[in-house]
Backbone as CSV, one residue per row, in Angstrom:
resi,resn,N_x,N_y,N_z,CA_x,CA_y,CA_z,C_x,C_y,C_z
1,UNK,-124.258,99.109,-114.623,-122.822,99.011,-114.893,-122.397,97.554,-114.945
2,UNK,-121.686,97.165,-115.988,-121.209,95.792,-116.087,-120.121,95.515,-115.071
3,UNK,-119.883,94.235,-114.840,-118.894,93.859,-113.825,-117.517,94.404,-114.156
4,UNK,-117.147,94.412,-115.441,-115.810,94.875,-115.791,-115.684,96.383,-115.641
5,UNK,-116.807,97.095,-115.441,-116.747,98.525,-115.203,-116.424,98.866,-113.772
6,UNK,-116.402,97.889,-112.880,-116.099,98.143,-111.482,-114.609,97.999,-111.249
7,UNK,-113.941,99.095,-110.890,-112.490,99.011,-110.720,-112.054,98.037,-109.637
8,UNK,-112.919,97.738,-108.648,-112.501,96.775,-107.622,-112.205,95.408,-108.210
9,UNK,-113.042,94.955,-109.157,-112.776,93.660,-109.786,-111.450,93.713,-110.513
10,UNK,-111.197,94.811,-111.223,-109.947,94.928,-111.963,-108.757,94.935,-111.010
11,UNK,-108.908,95.629,-109.898,-107.827,95.667,-108.918,-107.572,94.271,-108.354
12,UNK,-108.631,93.568,-107.984,-108.482,92.237,-107.406,-107.917,91.255,-108.425
13,UNK,-108.514,91.218,-109.617,-108.063,90.269,-110.628,-106.645,90.596,-111.101
14,UNK,-106.375,91.880,-111.327,-105.044,92.264,-111.759,-103.996,91.953,-110.710
15,UNK,-104.349,92.133,-109.433,-103.419,91.822,-108.360,-103.094,90.345,-108.287
16,UNK,-104.116,89.498,-108.353,-103.882,88.054,-108.271,-103.141,87.570,-109.518
17,UNK,-103.484,88.109,-110.670,-102.761,87.728,-111.891,-101.271,88.023,-111.744
18,UNK,-100.941,89.192,-111.201,-99.534,89.547,-111.022,-98.849,88.625,-110.013
19,UNK,-99.538,88.281,-108.932,-98.944,87.420,-107.909,-98.658,86.016,-108.441
20,UNK,-99.564,85.480,-109.253,-99.383,84.102,-109.725,-98.231,83.980,-110.708
21,UNK,-97.868,85.044,-111.377,-96.870,84.952,-112.453,-95.474,84.623,-111.960
22,UNK,-95.189,84.891,-110.701,-93.871,84.524,-110.179,-93.829,83.073,-109.702
23,UNK,-94.978,82.372,-109.782,-95.087,80.958,-109.413,-94.494,80.650,-108.038
24,UNK,-94.898,81.405,-107.002,-94.437,81.042,-105.664,-95.118,79.755,-105.211
25,UNK,-94.617,79.175,-104.129,-95.361,78.077,-103.513,-96.716,78.607,-103.079
26,UNK,-97.673,77.702,-102.837,-98.993,78.161,-102.422,-98.907,78.965,-101.124
27,UNK,-98.140,78.476,-100.174,-98.042,79.195,-98.897,-97.420,80.577,-99.088
28,UNK,-96.353,80.651,-99.865,-95.741,81.947,-100.122,-96.684,82.847,-100.906
29,UNK,-97.447,82.267,-101.816,-98.428,83.049,-102.570,-99.477,83.678,-101.662
30,UNK,-99.917,82.945,-100.639,-100.894,83.515,-99.711,-100.244,84.591,-98.851
31,UNK,-98.981,84.419,-98.490,-98.275,85.484,-97.776,-98.245,86.763,-98.625
32,UNK,-97.965,86.598,-99.901,-97.933,87.760,-100.794,-99.335,88.364,-100.967
33,UNK,-100.363,87.515,-100.931,-101.737,88.013,-101.014,-102.078,88.861,-99.796
34,UNK,-101.660,88.420,-98.607,-101.872,89.207,-97.386,-101.195,90.570,-97.524
35,UNK,-99.953,90.580,-98.017,-99.232,91.844,-98.192,-99.952,92.738,-99.201
36,UNK,-100.456,92.131,-100.289,-101.200,92.902,-101.298,-102.446,93.531,-100.676
37,UNK,-103.195,92.752,-99.905,-104.409,93.279,-99.275,-104.080,94.453,-98.358
38,UNK,-102.974,94.370,-97.667,-102.604,95.440,-96.732,-102.112,96.690,-97.461
39,UNK,-101.725,96.541,-98.714,-101.366,97.714,-99.512,-102.597,98.525,-99.889
40,UNK,-103.766,97.876,-99.888,-105.003,98.530,-100.323,-106.064,98.394,-99.225
41,UNK,-105.849,99.049,-98.073,-106.741,98.850,-96.920,-108.146,99.395,-97.110
42,UNK,-108.340,100.324,-98.043,-109.697,100.815,-98.268,-110.535,99.795,-99.021
43,UNK,-109.898,99.031,-99.899,-110.612,98.037,-100.691,-110.749,96.725,-99.914
44,UNK,-109.705,96.333,-99.211,-109.710,95.087,-98.428,-109.610,95.517,-96.966
45,UNK,-110.803,95.791,-96.421,-110.940,96.702,-95.288,-111.052,96.039,-93.916
46,UNK,-110.604,94.805,-93.797,-110.700,94.133,-92.503,-109.313,93.637,-92.089
47,UNK,-108.512,94.500,-91.465,-107.154,94.074,-91.086,-107.145,92.894,-90.129
48,UNK,-108.176,92.755,-89.307,-108.222,91.626,-88.384,-108.388,90.307,-89.142
49,UNK,-109.135,90.344,-90.259,-109.270,89.145,-91.090,-107.898,88.713,-91.599
50,UNK,-107.108,89.673,-92.091,-105.797,89.329,-92.638,-104.828,88.912,-91.538
51,UNK,-105.020,89.437,-90.325,-104.244,88.928,-89.186,-104.559,87.449,-88.953
52,UNK,-105.846,87.102,-89.058,-106.250,85.702,-88.872,-105.664,84.818,-89.969
53,UNK,-105.660,85.318,-91.212,-105.065,84.548,-92.308,-103.588,84.292,-92.014
54,UNK,-102.893,85.332,-91.601,-101.461,85.191,-91.328,-101.207,84.201,-90.193
55,UNK,-102.029,84.264,-89.158,-101.865,83.342,-88.026,-102.149,81.897,-88.430
56,UNK,-103.013,81.721,-89.436,-103.495,80.389,-89.848,-102.730,79.855,-91.052
57,UNK,-101.758,80.605,-91.545,-101.191,80.345,-92.867,-100.536,78.972,-92.975
58,UNK,-99.981,78.454,-91.883,-99.339,77.138,-91.934,-100.359,76.003,-91.953
59,UNK,-101.601,76.311,-91.588,-102.607,75.254,-91.448,-103.651,75.268,-92.566
60,UNK,-103.503,76.143,-93.526,-104.456,76.185,-94.634,-104.353,74.890,-95.460
61,UNK,-105.471,74.455,-96.063,-105.504,73.135,-96.733,-104.930,73.153,-98.146
62,UNK,-103.644,73.458,-98.243,-103.001,73.553,-99.560,-103.075,72.225,-100.320
63,UNK,-102.738,71.137,-99.654,-102.688,69.840,-100.335,-104.068,69.417,-100.833
64,UNK,-105.102,69.686,-100.040,-106.451,69.261,-100.429,-106.915,69.995,-101.679
65,UNK,-106.734,71.307,-101.711,-107.242,72.074,-102.860,-106.378,71.842,-104.090
66,UNK,-105.068,71.660,-103.922,-104.260,71.312,-105.101,-104.630,69.919,-105.619
67,UNK,-105.073,69.030,-104.714,-105.563,67.715,-105.163,-106.849,67.860,-105.971
68,UNK,-107.693,68.836,-105.602,-108.877,69.118,-106.421,-108.457,69.517,-107.835
69,UNK,-107.416,70.345,-107.923,-106.926,70.749,-109.244,-106.420,69.542,-110.030
70,UNK,-105.644,68.675,-109.374,-105.185,67.435,-110.020,-106.380,66.645,-110.550
71,UNK,-107.396,66.502,-109.726,-108.576,65.723,-110.099,-109.213,66.274,-111.367
72,UNK,-109.354,67.598,-111.435,-109.976,68.208,-112.606,-109.123,68.096,-113.850
73,UNK,-107.826,68.333,-113.714,-106.936,68.262,-114.869,-106.812,66.840,-115.406
74,UNK,-106.787,65.883,-114.500,-106.695,64.485,-114.915,-107.971,64.010,-115.614
75,UNK,-109.073,64.729,-115.414,-110.349,64.327,-116.015,-110.467,64.710,-117.487
76,UNK,-109.509,65.447,-118.007,-109.555,65.820,-119.422,-109.431,64.591,-120.308
77,UNK,-110.297,64.521,-121.320,-110.195,63.432,-122.282,-109.227,63.818,-123.394
78,UNK,-108.713,62.853,-124.152,-107.858,63.184,-125.292,-108.598,64.077,-126.291
79,UNK,-107.901,65.047,-126.829,-108.470,65.950,-127.826,-107.329,66.614,-128.572
80,UNK,-107.651,67.245,-129.690,-106.646,67.948,-130.471,-106.960,69.436,-130.488
81,UNK,-105.959,70.224,-130.872,-106.166,71.664,-130.962,-106.006,72.347,-129.616
82,UNK,-106.852,73.339,-129.364,-106.763,74.122,-128.144,-108.088,74.057,-127.395
83,UNK,-108.048,74.403,-126.125,-109.253,74.350,-125.288,-109.146,75.440,-124.216
84,UNK,-110.294,75.822,-123.684,-110.349,76.796,-122.589,-110.931,76.114,-121.364
85,UNK,-110.262,76.288,-120.222,-110.796,75.811,-118.948,-111.102,77.007,-118.060
86,UNK,-112.302,77.010,-117.496,-112.717,78.044,-116.553,-112.647,77.485,-115.136
87,UNK,-112.054,78.238,-114.212,-112.128,77.919,-112.796,-113.095,78.900,-112.168
88,UNK,-114.298,78.414,-111.849,-115.346,79.238,-111.247,-115.291,79.037,-109.735
89,UNK,-114.971,80.110,-109.029,-114.803,80.043,-107.577,-116.037,80.499,-106.815
90,UNK,-117.164,80.634,-107.524,-118.439,80.805,-106.837,-119.014,82.198,-106.897
91,UNK,-120.177,82.359,-106.275,-120.887,83.638,-106.199,-120.359,84.363,-104.963
92,UNK,-120.880,84.022,-103.781,-120.089,84.309,-102.596,-119.033,83.204,-102.639
93,UNK,-117.754,83.499,-102.457,-116.709,82.545,-102.889,-116.771,81.223,-102.143
94,UNK,-117.261,80.180,-102.841,-117.483,78.920,-102.135,-117.239,77.673,-102.958
95,UNK,-116.928,77.799,-104.256,-116.777,76.595,-105.079,-115.375,76.500,-105.666
96,UNK,-115.047,75.300,-106.100,-113.875,75.049,-106.944,-114.434,74.225,-108.097
97,UNK,-114.894,74.918,-109.127,-115.614,74.314,-110.245,-114.790,74.530,-111.506
98,UNK,-114.153,73.478,-111.965,-113.325,73.537,-113.171,-114.121,72.933,-114.317
99,UNK,-114.303,73.716,-115.382,-115.122,73.225,-116.492,-114.638,73.796,-117.820
100,UNK,-115.063,73.137,-118.879,-114.794,73.608,-120.231,-116.076,74.021,-120.911
101,UNK,-115.933,74.667,-122.062,-117.071,75.048,-122.903,-116.717,74.758,-124.353
102,UNK,-117.754,74.627,-125.167,-117.551,74.381,-126.594,-117.185,75.701,-127.281
103,UNK,-115.938,75.828,-127.683,-115.468,77.035,-128.369,-115.276,76.775,-129.865
104,UNK,-115.988,75.786,-130.409,-115.774,75.397,-131.803,-116.005,76.550,-132.775
105,UNK,-116.913,77.478,-132.430,-117.205,78.582,-133.346,-116.271,79.776,-133.138
106,UNK,-115.299,79.648,-132.267,-114.305,80.690,-132.035,-113.027,80.335,-132.779
107,UNK,-112.390,81.328,-133.387,-111.051,81.091,-133.900,-110.056,81.495,-132.813
108,UNK,-108.935,80.798,-132.769,-107.982,81.018,-131.675,-107.432,82.445,-131.627
109,UNK,-107.076,83.071,-132.756,-106.579,84.451,-132.662,-107.577,85.401,-132.005
110,UNK,-108.871,85.245,-132.319,-109.882,86.106,-131.694,-109.970,85.856,-130.197
111,UNK,-109.912,84.582,-129.812,-109.946,84.252,-128.395,-108.756,84.883,-127.681
112,UNK,-107.569,84.733,-128.238,-106.372,85.276,-127.609,-106.460,86.792,-127.482
113,UNK,-106.907,87.454,-128.545,-107.045,88.909,-128.488,-107.960,89.328,-127.354
114,UNK,-109.020,88.555,-127.155,-110.001,88.911,-126.132,-109.436,88.695,-124.731
115,UNK,-108.948,87.494,-124.452,-108.580,87.186,-123.063,-107.269,87.838,-122.640
116,UNK,-106.408,88.188,-123.608,-105.126,88.798,-123.250,-105.193,90.321,-123.223
117,UNK,-106.290,90.887,-123.713,-106.386,92.351,-123.776,-107.206,92.939,-122.630
118,UNK,-107.877,92.090,-121.849,-108.769,92.574,-120.799,-108.325,92.086,-119.431
119,UNK,-108.383,92.957,-118.441,-108.099,92.537,-117.069,-109.229,91.671,-116.541
120,UNK,-110.464,92.031,-116.876,-111.640,91.256,-116.489,-112.359,90.819,-117.757
121,UNK,-112.480,89.517,-117.949,-113.148,88.959,-119.127,-114.523,88.485,-118.704
122,UNK,-115.559,89.057,-119.305,-116.932,88.678,-118.996,-117.472,87.713,-120.048
123,UNK,-118.435,86.914,-119.643,-119.122,86.059,-120.610,-119.700,86.895,-121.734
124,UNK,-120.164,88.101,-121.421,-120.780,88.933,-122.459,-119.775,89.285,-123.558
125,UNK,-118.493,89.333,-123.224,-117.500,89.592,-124.269,-117.461,88.453,-125.290
126,UNK,-117.534,87.219,-124.808,-117.594,86.079,-125.718,-118.881,86.129,-126.544
127,UNK,-119.992,86.441,-125.863,-121.287,86.479,-126.555,-121.286,87.540,-127.648
128,UNK,-120.790,88.727,-127.312,-120.783,89.813,-128.296,-119.964,89.431,-129.521
129,UNK,-118.855,88.753,-129.298,-118.016,88.340,-130.421,-118.760,87.349,-131.315
130,UNK,-119.400,86.370,-130.691,-120.107,85.365,-131.487,-121.292,85.979,-132.236
131,UNK,-122.047,86.851,-131.572,-123.201,87.474,-132.223,-122.762,88.372,-133.371
132,UNK,-121.601,89.018,-133.215,-121.104,89.888,-134.289,-120.747,89.080,-135.527
133,UNK,-120.552,87.778,-135.341,-120.226,86.902,-136.472,-121.443,86.101,-136.933
134,UNK,-122.629,86.522,-136.504,-123.854,85.917,-136.999,-124.287,84.657,-136.299
135,UNK,-123.797,84.418,-135.077,-124.190,83.210,-134.353,-125.661,83.266,-133.970
136,UNK,-126.282,82.120,-133.896,-127.647,81.997,-133.425,-127.669,82.373,-131.940
137,UNK,-128.498,83.353,-131.523,-128.532,83.746,-130.111,-128.815,82.587,-129.159
138,UNK,-129.501,81.555,-129.653,-129.786,80.398,-128.799,-128.617,79.427,-128.723
139,UNK,-127.560,79.689,-129.473,-126.411,78.777,-129.496,-125.130,79.451,-129.017
140,UNK,-125.255,80.593,-128.354,-124.061,81.283,-127.890,-123.447,80.542,-126.710
141,UNK,-122.269,80.984,-126.324,-121.482,80.259,-125.330,-122.227,80.089,-124.010
142,UNK,-122.930,81.132,-123.597,-123.625,81.078,-122.311,-124.634,79.938,-122.268
143,UNK,-125.255,79.650,-123.401,-126.300,78.626,-123.438,-125.743,77.215,-123.634
144,UNK,-124.466,77.108,-123.899,-123.877,75.782,-124.063,-123.537,75.214,-122.687
145,UNK,-123.917,74.001,-122.401,-123.681,73.453,-121.063,-122.194,73.308,-120.775
146,UNK,-121.797,73.540,-119.535,-120.387,73.344,-119.186,-120.027,71.866,-119.186
147,UNK,-118.788,71.579,-119.519,-118.261,70.224,-119.421,-117.496,70.151,-118.094
148,UNK,-118.142,69.596,-117.096,-117.559,69.606,-115.751,-116.330,68.703,-115.680
149,UNK,-115.267,69.238,-115.097,-114.056,68.464,-114.832,-113.936,68.119,-113.355
150,UNK,-114.286,69.064,-112.507,-114.317,68.784,-111.072,-115.168,69.854,-110.393
151,UNK,-115.852,69.443,-109.345,-116.662,70.396,-108.575,-116.518,70.066,-107.091
152,UNK,-116.108,71.056,-106.310,-116.036,70.926,-104.857,-116.532,72.216,-104.220
153,UNK,-116.842,72.123,-102.928,-117.323,73.283,-102.175,-116.427,73.475,-100.959
154,UNK,-116.243,74.724,-100.545,-115.320,75.000,-99.440,-115.763,74.366,-98.124
155,UNK,-117.061,74.048,-97.985,-117.463,73.434,-96.719,-116.805,72.071,-96.528
156,UNK,-116.378,71.433,-97.647,-115.692,70.138,-97.552,-114.346,70.246,-96.838
157,UNK,-113.789,71.448,-96.795,-112.448,71.621,-96.246,-112.428,71.597,-94.720
158,UNK,-113.547,71.974,-94.103,-113.577,72.047,-92.647,-112.530,73.002,-92.100
159,UNK,-112.285,74.074,-92.839,-111.260,75.043,-92.450,-111.923,76.267,-91.845
160,UNK,-111.392,76.770,-90.757,-112.072,77.846,-90.029,-112.061,79.175,-90.776
161,UNK,-111.207,79.339,-91.781,-111.225,80.552,-92.583,-111.925,80.355,-93.922
162,UNK,-111.579,79.287,-94.632,-112.104,79.096,-95.982,-113.519,78.524,-95.988
163,UNK,-113.856,77.710,-94.997,-115.192,77.084,-94.970,-116.188,77.999,-94.266
164,UNK,-116.326,79.196,-94.830,-117.179,80.208,-94.197,-118.645,79.796,-94.199
165,UNK,-119.053,78.913,-95.129,-120.480,78.571,-95.252,-120.894,77.425,-94.337
166,UNK,-120.035,77.019,-93.436,-120.458,76.098,-92.391,-121.184,76.906,-91.320
167,UNK,-122.398,76.518,-91.006,-123.162,77.268,-90.014,-123.568,78.617,-90.561
168,UNK,-123.386,79.652,-89.770,-123.870,80.983,-90.159,-122.721,81.962,-90.320
169,UNK,-121.553,81.478,-90.711,-120.403,82.365,-90.843,-120.566,83.324,-92.018
170,UNK,-119.840,84.434,-91.955,-119.831,85.445,-92.995,-118.687,85.145,-93.963
171,UNK,-118.879,85.467,-95.257,-117.799,85.199,-96.211,-116.749,86.308,-96.234
172,UNK,-116.881,87.296,-95.360,-115.859,88.327,-95.143,-115.690,89.292,-96.317
173,UNK,-116.753,89.512,-97.061,-116.767,90.550,-98.081,-115.625,90.465,-99.076
174,UNK,-115.081,91.637,-99.445,-114.008,91.679,-100.443,-112.792,90.898,-99.990
175,UNK,-112.591,90.832,-98.690,-111.440,90.112,-98.156,-111.547,88.619,-98.455
176,UNK,-112.741,88.058,-98.237,-112.957,86.645,-98.535,-112.872,86.343,-100.014
177,UNK,-113.376,87.267,-100.840,-113.258,87.087,-102.285,-111.790,87.010,-102.700
178,UNK,-110.991,87.960,-102.216,-109.590,87.990,-102.596,-108.867,86.728,-102.133
179,UNK,-109.105,86.314,-100.893,-108.406,85.138,-100.382,-108.721,83.900,-101.214
180,UNK,-109.998,83.663,-101.508,-110.350,82.446,-102.243,-109.934,82.535,-103.708
181,UNK,-109.986,83.726,-104.299,-109.509,83.876,-105.680,-108.026,83.523,-105.762
182,UNK,-107.248,84.038,-104.824,-105.820,83.728,-104.824,-105.587,82.254,-104.519
183,UNK,-106.257,81.732,-103.498,-106.027,80.355,-103.083,-106.384,79.386,-104.206
184,UNK,-107.560,79.566,-104.812,-107.972,78.679,-105.898,-107.068,78.780,-107.108
185,UNK,-106.639,79.999,-107.444,-105.782,80.191,-108.616,-104.405,79.564,-108.407
186,UNK,-103.828,79.787,-107.226,-102.542,79.149,-106.923,-102.674,77.624,-106.947
187,UNK,-103.799,77.113,-106.435,-104.001,75.657,-106.402,-104.072,75.076,-107.804
188,UNK,-104.750,75.770,-108.721,-104.854,75.252,-110.088,-103.483,75.210,-110.765
189,UNK,-102.643,76.172,-110.465,-101.318,76.207,-111.087,-100.344,75.226,-110.457
190,UNK,-100.593,74.831,-109.208,-99.629,74.029,-108.462,-99.210,72.752,-109.201
191,UNK,-100.149,71.959,-109.756,-99.718,70.726,-110.439,-98.971,70.987,-111.747
192,UNK,-99.052,72.218,-112.256,-98.544,72.513,-113.590,-97.108,73.035,-113.585
193,UNK,-96.424,72.888,-112.440,-95.042,73.342,-112.348,-94.104,72.486,-113.209
194,UNK,-94.474,71.209,-113.408,-93.607,70.279,-114.121,-93.996,70.189,-115.595
195,UNK,-93.010,70.341,-116.475,-93.277,70.271,-117.911,-93.882,68.938,-118.305
196,UNK,-93.386,67.854,-117.746,-93.889,66.538,-118.115,-95.360,66.390,-117.743
197,UNK,-95.747,66.945,-116.608,-97.158,66.879,-116.213,-98.017,67.673,-117.203
198,UNK,-97.544,68.854,-117.589,-98.290,69.663,-118.564,-98.488,68.878,-119.864
199,UNK,-97.425,68.248,-120.338,-97.510,67.492,-121.587,-98.511,66.344,-121.445
200,UNK,-98.490,65.707,-120.282,-99.355,64.535,-120.085,-100.826,64.910,-120.038
201,UNK,-101.168,65.978,-119.328,-102.601,66.304,-119.198,-103.156,66.974,-120.457
202,UNK,-102.286,67.456,-121.345,-102.788,68.017,-122.605,-103.440,66.948,-123.471
203,UNK,-102.922,65.738,-123.413,-103.520,64.605,-124.145,-103.783,64.957,-125.611
204,UNK,-102.720,65.345,-126.299,-102.696,65.673,-127.732,-103.092,67.107,-128.055
205,UNK,-103.594,67.876,-127.101,-103.857,69.289,-127.371,-102.518,70.017,-127.525
206,UNK,-102.582,71.174,-128.202,-101.362,71.982,-128.246,-101.399,73.136,-127.256
207,UNK,-102.607,73.490,-126.754,-102.715,74.570,-125.773,-103.955,74.373,-124.928
208,UNK,-103.846,74.826,-123.696,-104.967,74.835,-122.765,-104.939,76.193,-122.084
209,UNK,-105.932,77.036,-122.396,-105.998,78.371,-121.801,-106.767,78.288,-120.478
210,UNK,-106.212,78.864,-119.428,-106.814,78.824,-118.099,-107.343,80.198,-117.724
211,UNK,-108.613,80.240,-117.311,-109.235,81.467,-116.811,-109.753,81.201,-115.407
212,UNK,-109.596,82.168,-114.512,-110.027,82.017,-113.125,-110.896,83.206,-112.736
213,UNK,-111.926,82.945,-111.918,-112.773,84.050,-111.494,-114.028,83.577,-110.791
214,UNK,-115.083,84.368,-110.928,-116.332,84.115,-110.226,-117.499,84.133,-111.210
215,UNK,-118.229,83.032,-111.294,-119.463,82.911,-112.084,-119.290,83.268,-113.557
216,UNK,-119.382,84.541,-113.918,-119.298,84.927,-115.322,-118.245,85.992,-115.576
217,UNK,-117.367,86.206,-114.616,-116.275,87.164,-114.814,-114.962,86.475,-114.440
218,UNK,-113.960,86.629,-115.289,-112.723,85.860,-115.156,-111.521,86.710,-115.543
219,UNK,-110.337,86.209,-115.215,-109.110,86.791,-115.736,-108.251,85.671,-116.315
220,UNK,-107.381,86.041,-117.238,-106.460,85.074,-117.841,-105.418,84.680,-116.809
221,UNK,-105.296,83.357,-116.587,-104.380,82.851,-115.569,-103.081,82.315,-116.184
222,UNK,-103.173,81.579,-117.275,-101.976,81.022,-117.881,-102.334,80.116,-119.049
223,UNK,-101.310,79.638,-119.747,-101.490,78.753,-120.898,-100.628,77.509,-120.701
224,UNK,-101.270,76.347,-120.749,-100.546,75.079,-120.660,-100.142,74.680,-122.070
225,UNK,-98.865,74.398,-122.260,-98.342,73.990,-123.559,-97.479,72.738,-123.368
226,UNK,-97.108,72.058,-124.447,-96.209,70.897,-124.299,-94.851,71.271,-123.703
227,UNK,-94.483,72.541,-123.803,-93.214,73.004,-123.233,-93.359,73.428,-121.778
228,UNK,-94.569,73.359,-121.239,-94.797,73.753,-119.858,-95.791,74.896,-119.752
229,UNK,-95.968,75.399,-118.537,-96.904,76.490,-118.276,-96.283,77.810,-118.711
230,UNK,-97.059,78.600,-119.461,-96.596,79.907,-119.921,-97.544,80.985,-119.423
231,UNK,-96.961,82.152,-119.133,-97.757,83.331,-118.813,-97.568,84.313,-119.957
232,UNK,-98.597,84.436,-120.777,-98.467,85.255,-121.979,-98.653,86.728,-121.650
233,UNK,-98.094,87.546,-122.501,-98.152,88.988,-122.270,-99.593,89.469,-122.345
234,UNK,-99.984,90.240,-121.348,-101.340,90.788,-121.296,-101.262,92.313,-121.307
235,UNK,-102.432,92.928,-121.422,-102.472,94.390,-121.390,-101.887,94.891,-120.075
236,UNK,-101.040,95.927,-120.108,-100.452,96.438,-118.868,-101.528,96.904,-117.897
237,UNK,-101.307,96.631,-116.628,-102.267,97.019,-115.589,-101.529,97.803,-114.513
238,UNK,-102.015,99.004,-114.228,-101.500,99.773,-113.101,-102.510,99.662,-111.965
239,UNK,-102.144,98.942,-110.910,-103.080,98.750,-109.808,-103.394,100.072,-109.120
240,UNK,-102.410,100.929,-108.998,-102.674,102.223,-108.368,-103.622,103.060,-109.217
241,UNK,-103.487,102.967,-110.552,-104.406,103.698,-111.431,-105.826,103.163,-111.289
242,UNK,-105.968,101.844,-111.150,-107.296,101.269,-110.956,-107.906,101.759,-109.650
243,UNK,-107.087,101.836,-108.619,-107.583,102.318,-107.329,-108.071,103.764,-107.453
244,UNK,-107.295,104.610,-108.144,-107.693,106.007,-108.328,-108.975,106.101,-109.143
245,UNK,-109.101,105.231,-110.156,-110.307,105.218,-110.986,-111.527,104.890,-110.142
246,UNK,-111.383,103.920,-109.237,-112.478,103.541,-108.355,-112.897,104.720,-107.487
247,UNK,-111.909,105.388,-106.859,-112.234,106.517,-105.988,-112.863,107.651,-106.787
248,UNK,-112.385,107.872,-108.020,-112.963,108.924,-108.856,-114.421,108.636,-109.161
249,UNK,-114.730,107.381,-109.501,-116.113,107.031,-109.797,-117.001,107.196,-108.580
250,UNK,-116.496,106.845,-107.407,-117.274,107.042,-106.191,-117.592,108.522,-105.981
251,UNK,-116.583,109.379,-106.189,-116.780,110.811,-105.982,-117.757,111.392,-106.992
252,UNK,-117.670,110.924,-108.254,-118.542,111.470,-109.297,-119.984,111.027,-109.128
253,UNK,-120.187,109.799,-108.692,-121.550,109.272,-108.588,-122.153,109.462,-107.214
254,UNK,-121.299,109.689,-106.207,-121.809,109.769,-104.844,-122.233,108.425,-104.304
255,UNK,-121.838,107.331,-104.985,-122.211,105.985,-104.577,-120.994,105.231,-104.104
256,UNK,-121.201,104.304,-103.193,-120.132,103.400,-102.808,-120.180,102.213,-103.751
257,UNK,-119.138,102.062,-104.542,-119.099,100.993,-105.540,-118.600,99.733,-104.863
258,UNK,-119.511,98.896,-104.407,-119.132,97.770,-103.553,-119.521,96.456,-104.178
259,UNK,-118.568,95.777,-104.775,-118.860,94.503,-105.413,-119.370,93.489,-104.416
260,UNK,-118.859,93.551,-103.188,-119.193,92.518,-102.215,-120.514,92.769,-101.524
261,UNK,-121.156,93.932,-101.803,-122.465,94.178,-101.241,-123.590,93.847,-102.218
262,UNK,-123.191,93.438,-103.445,-124.191,93.037,-104.424,-124.718,91.643,-104.084
263,UNK,-125.954,91.368,-104.456,-126.519,90.043,-104.244,-126.024,89.055,-105.285
264,UNK,-125.579,89.565,-106.419,-125.141,88.705,-107.508,-124.031,89.373,-108.245
265,UNK,-123.232,88.598,-108.964,-122.202,89.159,-109.808,-122.764,89.579,-111.139
266,UNK,-124.002,89.263,-111.410,-124.605,89.618,-112.688,-125.023,91.079,-112.644
267,UNK,-125.287,91.671,-113.833,-125.778,93.067,-113.907,-127.078,93.178,-113.156
């Protein structure tokens, strides 16, 4: 089963996408993330973890991670047209890796149709599109090296919740994934609140599409334009329907569909 076939990813990505669209402060965004997790206790199944997040919420390293976002955005060179930036938050959630890819063989309407129509966008979706247009399999997007803008690891934060990989700590399963997905996504958007900043970091581009996620699975986060940050209309998502779909699949297969128990996000 591909990653986008797992309703938990859709629930998590769709939830964070919805939370970011109201552009709360980072701290308020994490408060809303805690509330979201508590709405779905079967999926985010460690209430004590979320109690710890709530107790620690004033001390989380908001400024440091938003500075990482500034660092990556400022690293963009002048260019024309449009570009895609991926925020890769790791395998077990541990990185803040902002990078670009060569999308020269993609036309913008096709890209928009793809990223705005799916709750979870996989690398394989890009590959399938390129191969359907006769691309050389050795030259598809996956094989093109990333253009790194910034790379950091959560151990740099020295935070008792986020720096789970210091020593022998656990990354807290689905709960840790959700927290870091929300935290990293809010951090990337934080510098983009000001229209003038958006115009400046575009450096002659007309659009910058932002995707956030883990390794090879992402969701559409927003579009940077000269007029400021925009949240474009995406396919409607019913989080409760996704939850029911997950439970139905578990009942039909007799398996526990657990994204956080996999060794890898890959098939």
